[in-house]
C-alpha positions as CSV (number, residue, x, y, z in Angstrom):
1,M,31.0,-49.5,-91.9
2,N,32.4,-52.7,-93.2
3,S,31.0,-52.0,-96.6
4,A,32.7,-48.6,-96.7
5,A,35.9,-50.2,-95.2
6,S,36.0,-52.6,-98.1
7,Q,36.6,-49.7,-100.4
8,L,40.1,-49.4,-98.9
9,I,41.2,-52.8,-100.2
10,G,43.8,-52.8,-102.9
11,E,46.5,-50.3,-103.9
12,M,45.5,-46.6,-103.7
13,D,46.7,-43.1,-103.0
14,C,46.0,-42.5,-99.3
15,S,46.5,-38.7,-99.4
16,S,43.0,-38.2,-98.0
17,F,44.0,-39.9,-94.8
18,C,47.5,-38.7,-94.0
19,K,48.9,-35.5,-92.7
20,S,49.3,-33.0,-95.5
21,D,52.9,-32.2,-94.5
22,A,54.0,-35.9,-94.5
23,E,57.5,-36.1,-95.9
24,V,57.2,-39.2,-98.0
25,E,58.1,-40.0,-101.6
26,H,54.6,-41.1,-102.4
27,K,51.3,-41.8,-100.7
28,I,50.4,-45.1,-102.4
29,C,49.6,-47.9,-100.0
30,S,48.3,-51.4,-100.5
31,I,45.7,-52.5,-98.0
32,A,45.1,-56.3,-97.7
33,F,42.1,-56.0,-95.4
34,A,40.2,-53.5,-93.3
35,H,37.2,-54.5,-91.2
36,W,35.2,-53.9,-88.1
37,M,34.5,-56.6,-85.5
38,E,32.3,-56.6,-82.4
39,D,34.5,-57.5,-79.5
40,E,32.3,-57.9,-76.3
41,Q,30.9,-54.4,-75.8
42,F,33.3,-52.7,-78.2
43,L,33.8,-52.3,-81.9
44,R,37.3,-53.1,-83.1
45,F,38.8,-52.1,-86.3
46,Q,41.6,-54.1,-87.9
47,I,43.6,-53.1,-90.9
48,C,46.6,-54.7,-92.7
49,G,48.7,-53.0,-95.3
50,N,52.2,-52.8,-96.7
51,R,52.7,-49.4,-95.1
52,F,50.8,-46.7,-93.2
53,L,51.3,-43.0,-93.5
54,H,51.4,-40.5,-90.6
55,G,47.9,-40.3,-89.0
56,M,46.4,-42.6,-91.7
57,V,44.7,-45.2,-89.5
58,R,43.2,-42.6,-87.1
59,A,41.8,-40.6,-90.0
60,I,40.4,-43.7,-91.6
61,V,38.7,-44.8,-88.3
62,G,37.3,-41.3,-87.7
63,T,35.8,-41.2,-91.2
64,L,34.4,-44.7,-91.0
65,V,32.8,-43.9,-87.6
66,D,31.1,-41.0,-89.4
67,V,29.7,-43.5,-91.9
68,G,28.4,-45.6,-89.1
69,R,26.8,-42.5,-87.5
70,K,25.3,-41.7,-90.9
71,A,27.0,-38.3,-90.9
72,I,28.4,-39.3,-94.3
73,T,27.3,-41.9,-96.8
74,Q,29.3,-44.8,-98.3
75,E,29.4,-42.8,-101.5
76,D,30.8,-39.8,-99.6
77,F,33.5,-42.1,-98.2
78,L,34.5,-43.3,-101.7
79,N,34.5,-39.6,-102.9
80,I,36.8,-38.8,-100.0
81,I,39.2,-41.5,-101.0
82,H,39.3,-40.3,-104.6
83,S,39.6,-36.6,-103.6
84,R,43.1,-37.2,-102.3
85,D,42.4,-34.2,-100.0
86,R,42.8,-34.6,-96.2
87,T,40.4,-31.8,-95.5
88,K,37.5,-33.9,-97.0
89,A,38.0,-36.7,-94.5
90,S,36.6,-36.6,-91.0
91,Q,38.4,-35.7,-87.8
92,S,40.9,-38.3,-86.7
93,A,39.9,-40.8,-84.0
94,P,41.7,-40.2,-80.7
95,A,44.9,-42.1,-80.1
96,R,43.7,-43.8,-77.0
97,G,42.8,-47.3,-77.8
98,L,45.1,-47.5,-80.8
99,C,47.1,-50.6,-80.6
100,L,49.8,-51.9,-83.0
101,E,49.6,-55.6,-82.8
102,K,52.2,-56.9,-85.3
103,I,54.8,-55.9,-87.8
104,E,56.2,-58.3,-90.4
105,Y,59.0,-57.6,-92.8
106,A,59.5,-59.3,-96.1
107,T,62.9,-59.0,-97.7
108,A,63.9,-59.4,-101.3
109,F,67.6,-60.0,-100.9
110,Q,69.6,-63.2,-100.8
111,L,72.8,-63.7,-98.9
112,T,75.7,-64.9,-100.9
113,G,77.7,-67.9,-99.9
114,D,80.3,-65.8,-98.0
115,G,77.6,-64.2,-95.7
116,K,77.4,-60.9,-97.6
């Protein structure tokens, strides 16, 4: 599953993993890392990106779990990414267990000397 997850790294169109009716200007996201870790008796997925679309992480997790179950191959996973078609990805993982750990904002503005 980590090998498949590594295919998410970089900038890409994430249409395959977001709700089709998402009202966003574009579906391009930059993923810095995505990987699975064994945490005691559980598998834990961590992902970091510049933005996430509605339902994106749950769809990615559901599809990667299917890779782990050998229901789809790593090549299938890559084809799903390139298809930009949500119907090609697997069922979304359930929301239980989903945990947002951290949000960071980077700004590109500078205050002037008068506080504006």
